C-alpha angles and dihedrals in degrees: 000000000000119000115242113244119217112218140173117346093356091061093046092048090052090049097053102031100050094084097053095120106120123092117254108217105201124204096259126139089232090064093055107040094143092049103047099143094046091046091051092053091048091047090053089051092051091052088053091049094052099075093047092047092049093046090052093048093049092051091050090049088056092049093252136130110272090215116195095334100101092040091054091049093047094069092059093045093051092053090049089050092055089051096044118009093177102068109116093203095049091049088051092050091048089050092052092048091052094044090061093044128087087263104056094159087074087068094066098077095044096048091048092049092049090054090047094051097043124352089195098049093113135012090235097049095104093047090056091040085060088048095056092043086054090053088052088050091241090139099168092053089046092054092050091050091051089049091052092050090045092053091049099042108087103165118125099233139105097268090102089075088066092052092048090050093048093052090049090049091055092050091050091046094054091053096045096045089052089053105035122184121254096255143115118223112199131183113238091229095175090061105033126086137180086276129071120290113184146151105045117198118185127207112240093251092049094237097119140036121202117195144149129251138173095213116135109295106169094265124118113277118239126246092285095046098258127133125233122259114265129181120252137181136204130189127220107235133161092357100310143068112263128222110301119244133191112271105264119245136034101310096101118077137165086273127080113280113191117183114232107175141343114217116245094254093048096237100113140021140197122225138165126231134183118229125173092347097310127103118216139169121253135186130217128190128211111242110185107305096341137072114232127234107282120250124212113247120242123285092260087071105018097042127193098239107032138058118249132186144137099062126179133191118236115234092251094057092234103091132053120199116202146157121260128189109207106211094217095054132071099209094096119226120354124199113249135170136207127193128221111241096194130005089206095054095032092218120150133207124240114291118257129205118244091216098178094064100042126096136188088270138053115312122191166074096117134201123188117204121225092246089071091227104078127072125183115205135183113213142170089209138051110056097339117160090209138322115355115346129186117245135179127220128188129212109239120178091340096310129099113240128232107284116259121213112243091218143230132345092020085059123040136170086273126076110288112176149138115059137204120165135194124259094256095044095241097112137035136180124221141166121235138167093207119145118272099045128117093266138304114355115354134188117247134192116223116206115195113211094198123209118340117283093019119121110271097218148332121233090233088063090076083075094053125094156165105346097115129231121193116263113199117215109221113215096210113004117084097229133094113225114210118202102209117221117232093232141141118206106206112194135161144107139262117236139168107267092222106037100028090225120142116268123201105227141172117241124200120193110207131194096224092203095059099022089229123141104235099180138015128188142150126243119241111283094217102040106016088230125151137172134187143159125235122199122222125259099056144090108228133202116201117198122192122192137169133174111272094012136097112254119252129211137196130189127212127184110192111179121207112277095024116157122245114283136178119214118193113191133178106202114204110204117205127217117243092257133131109279095029108139130189135182117231100222097177098058112105133190134187112265111282092355142093096231110127113227119226089244087071094064097087094053093044090049089056090053090048088054092049092053092047093047091050106037093177093065120108116185144185118223110209130193122209134186137185119253097263113123130006122333093233093054091047091048093052095042090052091048093049093048092049089049090050089058091047091050090053092052094047091048087055096055106277115135115247093229090063095060136054129182123219129175114206097177110200096332097102109046120173096192138026118289090210094083133054092235091050093050089050091053090051093052098081149123119233138180126207129195108238099170134018 
C-alpha cells in the first residue's frame, strides 16, 4: 500500500494546525459570569483600542509610520491580558502592538501563544507568525508561515507585496548569515538606557557623539507616558564615553528633536521635528558653546504638504539629501535632494528624486561621505534581511548605483538604521532595536576587521570619526574591503600664547600651487576649536589671523595616495607687541639657494598687508638653517634668504627703514638636529617685532 503524500496547502495546514490544543477564552460575557463589572470595564477598553489598532494597521499597510496608534491601543490590550491571558485574539493584538514598537522582540511570545490558542484567530496570524520566526532567525519556518498565509489570503489588494518582500528577506538572510561579514557589533553600554537611543552623529575627530533619546527629560510626558526626543552629547575621554548631557543651547524643545546629520566641521547640524502633525527638517548652528534655536529649512526641502526627515549634508555644502513621504503614494519615504543656489541668499532649487536608490518601501536615514561618491542608506526594501537594513551606494558617472546590503551581523531581522563611520572606515556607529540590548533602540559600535591577517585596529582610531570611506559589500567572500580615503583631519584650537585662553580667529585654507583660498571659516568663540578635512594631492597653506594678534601659518603637503592621518594642533596666537616672533611656514626656497619660489607669494603678501595695516611696526626678518654643512655657508645662506624676503617686502611698498634682515645660520635651533623632522623645523624664516 502506497503512503499518502501531503503537498501544498494541505501540508502547510498540517504543519501549523497540529499544535492547536490550548483553550481559547474569548472575551464573551458568558465566560466571565462571576466578574461582570470587571468584564464590562475591559470590554469598554477593547472598544476604545479598536480604532487605534485599525488606524495603525492601515498606516502600516500604506507604508506609513503608525505614529502613536499602536502605543495607545497597547495600554488597553495589556489590561485585558491581565484580566484574561488566554484570549488568542488579544494575544495577537498585543503581539502586533509590540511588533511595531521599539521593542519588537516582545511580540514573539504573544504571537506564538495566539497561534497555540487558536490558529484561526485572525486572518493575518500566519503573516505575523512568519514575522516573529524571522526575528528569531528561524528563516525556514518563517518562509513556510508566509507561504501558508499567501495561500490563504485571497483579497485583491497590495498586501501581497509585503509577503513577497518577506519571503525574499528570509532568503537573503539565510545566505548572509551563512557568510557573515568580518565585524564586531558592540553595544555602547555607557551611553544606552532602557529608553530609545537613536541617530548617532560623530564629530570628524571622533571625540564626540551627538544623538537623540526619549529618556526622562523634565518635560511633560505624552498620553502614553513617554517623553519627547531630545538631543544629547557625550565626549570620548580617557578611553571611554563619559556621561551624556543635553546638547547645550536652545535646540531642544518640548517637541521631538531627532538628529539627522552633523556637518563635517562640527559647526551646524540637521534635525527633524514634528509640529502640528507634520514632520519637517530644521537646521541649528553652533554659536560659541551653545547650539542655536533650529530654523525650518525652505519649502523646497521642508514642504507644506509632505513629511520630510533624515537629511544629510553633501560634502560640498551645497546639496542636502533627505527623505520625503509623499501623501498620495504608498511607497513610504523616498530619498530626494535639493541644491543650494546661493549661499548668500540661502535659496534652494526644486527637490529631485534619487530614483536609483529608492524602493517600494521606506528609504532613509541617509549619510553622505566626505568623498562625495559614497552614500549610506537605511531601507526596508532592496535586499533587506528584515526591518530596516543599512546599504551602501556609490556614485558612478554621475549616477548613484543600486544599494548593496552591508551584511550580517551589521544588519539583522530587526531595524538597523542610521550610520556614521570613522574617517579611516574601520569603525561605524548605528542604531538598532535588536534583542539583547538595554531596551528599545540602542547605539552600537561596528568594528570592521578588514581582510584576513590585516591589523584589526589602531588605538588612535578611537579618535577618528564620521568622514566616510567606502565599504564594499562582497557577494560571496566573507571579508569586508575598506577603501581608505586619502585624507588628513586637521583639528585644534586657537589660544592666546600668554594666557592660554581661547581666541576666536579666522582661518584661510590656501592651495599653495594656485595661491587661491579654497575655504574660510572662524574658530569657535568659546573654545577656539576648529576642525577640517584636507584631501590628498595638494600642498596647503593654512593662515590663522585674529584681531590684535600676529597671524599664524601652517603648511601641509599631502601627496596623492597618502594614508589617513590625524593632526592635532594647538595654535598659540601672539599679541602684536615688541618681542613677538612668528615663523613663516609657507615661504619656500630652492634647495641650497635664496631664490624665492612663487608658492611663497601668498604668505609674503599677507606679511605686506600686516605691515601696511599696522604702519608703526618695525620688524626683523631672520633666516635659520639646520646644522648640516659648514657654519659659514649656513650663515651666508640664512642671511641671503632673509634679505630675499626683505627685498620682496620693499618691492611691494614697505619702507626700508622698517625692515632689517639677519641670518643666524644654525645657531638658534627650535628642535633637535638629530632627526629629519627636527632639521626641517629648524630650516625656517621668521620675523620678530622690534618696535611698535
